[in-house]
N, C-alpha and C positions, 0 to 999 in steps of 0.2 A: 521188262516190266515185272516178270515173275521174280527176277533176282532182286529188284527194288523192294517188292513186297516182303520177300524173305528177310532182307536186311532190316526193314522196319520192324518186323516181328521179333527178330533177334535182338534189336536195340531195345524194344519194349520189355522183353523178358529180362534182359540184362539190368535195366533200370529197376524193375520190380525186385529182382534178386538182391541188388545192392541196397534197396530200401529196407528189405527184411533184415539183411545182415547188419545194417546200421542201427535200426530201431531196437532190436532184441538186446544187444549189449547195453544200450542206454537204459532200457527198462530194468535190466538186471542190476546195473550199477545203482539205480535209484532205490531198488528194493534192499540192496546191501547197505546203503547209507542209512536207510530207515531202520534196518535191523540193528546196526551199530548204535544209532542214536537212542533207540528204545532200551537196549541193554545198558548203555551208559547211564541213562536217566534212572533206570531201576536200581542200579548199583548205588548211585548217589542218594536215592531215597532210602535205601536200606541202611547205608552208613549213617545218614542223618537220624533215622529213627533209633538205631541201636546205640548211638552216641549218648543219648539222654537216658541214663540208667534208671532214673525215677519214672520215666514214661516209655520205656522200651518194651519190645515183645520179650517176655521171659524166655531165656534160652532153653529152659526145660521143655517149653512148648515147641520151639523150633526143632529140638532133637526128636520129638515124637511125631512131627508132621510128615505126612507121606508126600506132600507137594506144597509149593508156595506159588501164589499168583501175585504179581506186582503190577498195578495199573497206575500210570501217571497221567495227570491232567484230565481227570474225569470231569466233564463239564456239568454245570448246574442245570437242573430242570425243575423249577418250582421253588419251594421254600427251603428244601434241603438238597444236599448234593444228589443230583440225578444223572445217571450215566447215559446221556444222549449220545455219548461217544467217548471212549477211552481206550487207548492202546496199551498193550503190556506184554509181559512174558510170564510163562509158567515153567517152573523147574521141578522135576521129580527126584525124590531121594532114590539113589541106587546104592544100597548097602550103607556104608558109612559116609559116602560122599553124595554130591548132588549132580544131576545130569545136566545136559545142555539146555539153554533157554529156548522154549518153544513159544511161538508168537500167537497171541489170542487178542480178541477185542471184547470189551465189556460194554453192553448196551442196555438201556432201559432200566437200570437199577437205581432205586432210591436208597441212598445211604444216609441214615439219620445221624447227624452230628452238629454241625454249626449252621444255624439259620443265618442267612445272608451271605454265605460263602458262594462265590461264583464258580469255583472249581476246586478240586481237591485230588488227593491220591488215595488209592485203595489197596490194601494188602489182605489177602485171604489165605489162610492156612488150612489145607485139607488134611484132616487128622485120621481119617479111616480109609480103608480099601474101598468101602462103599462109595464114599465121596469121590475118590480118585477115579473109580470106574466110570462115573458119569462124565468125566472129561474125555474119555478115550474114544467117544463117538464124534469128536470134533465140536460138539455143542452141548451146553449144560444150562438148564433153567435154574436160576437162583431163587428157589421158593422155600417156604417154611418147611416143606416136606423133607428137605435135605438136612435139616437140623443146623442151620446157620445161626450163630449167636455172636454177640459182641465179645471180643477176646479180651482177657485180662491184660493189664500192663503193669510195669513196675517190678517189684521184687519177686523172687521165685515162689514165695508163698501164694501169690495170686494165681499161680498156674493150676492150683487145685480146683479152681472155680470151673464148673461146667465140664468136667472131664469127659462126659459122654457126648459132647458136641461133635458133629461131623465136620463142621467148618467154623473156624474162628475168623471174624471179620474186623478189620481195623481201618480207620480213615484218618487222613491228615488234611486239615484245612485251616486257614486263618492262623497258622502257626501252632495249632493244637493237634496232638496225636492221641487217639483213644480208641477203645473198642467201640464198634458201631453196629447198630441193627441194620438189617437189609430187607428191602421189600421188592421182590421180583427182580427181573433182569436176566440177561442171557450172556453167557461166556461162549464165544464162538471162535474157532480157529481161524487165524489169518493165513490161509494156505498159499496165498501168492508169495509170501515170504518163506514159509516153511518149505515149500517145494523148491524154491530157489536155493535155499541153504542146505537142505537135507534130502531133497528129492523124495520126500514123504509128506503125508498129511500131518497135522498137529497131533492127532490122537495116536498115529503110528509112531511118531518120534517119542512121545511119552511112554508108549508101550515098550519100545525097544531102546530106551535111553542108554542102557549099558553098552550098546553096540556102537554108539557115536564116539568118535575119537575127539575128545575135547581139545587136544593139542593142535588139531587142524583148523580150528575155528578162528574167526577174527579176534583180535586182542580184546575188544570190548566184551565179547561173549565169554571168553575165558576168564576175564576179570570178575564178571558177575558170579560165575561158578566158584572161583577162588574166595570171593567175599562171603558167599553163603557158607562155605566150608569153615571159614574163620569164625563165624558166629555160632557154629554148632560144635566144633571140636574143642 
């Protein structure tokens, strides 16, 4: 009888262990697929925006930016684009190049641009160390206090507008890309992905971007970094 009980206990523990071993890799694979998808979508959006020279982000602004956030498929909430949910990436400048994509979510933000649009994309450029520091705690409130303004588009002359802004905001919806006002919202690190990729929180990756070896990252993540470098250099 005792032997039978021990056998049943051993069998139960073995099944539990196999379940853990099976589930963890599946979850990790799902997170990696999501990371690749978001990096790919961010690269596609950046290419699309920069391809239209008359309505692109001035490269002089990109060269001055401390970090860039790219959120795709931000869903509508109300009459203007409202971030009830939007996934994206943030990359920090490290010297003359850009660091790895770090995963963040945008929630609760009202982006003023196209009335009637059901969803859109948001790009935010963090121009100052002050604005960048707000991201390093894994969560940032997008309020008027951070000096977020609609970013200029088009030729380089437009880049002189609002030089003292901490954050430039752009939005793309209904086929239109332009600078956009922002009302509220939170940018929060998606650490389920960040921990899987970098074994660090989002803020820690941004803080130590220069220590991450870009060459070891999945292709889609490396491509985003390469694309950013192309539009700055």
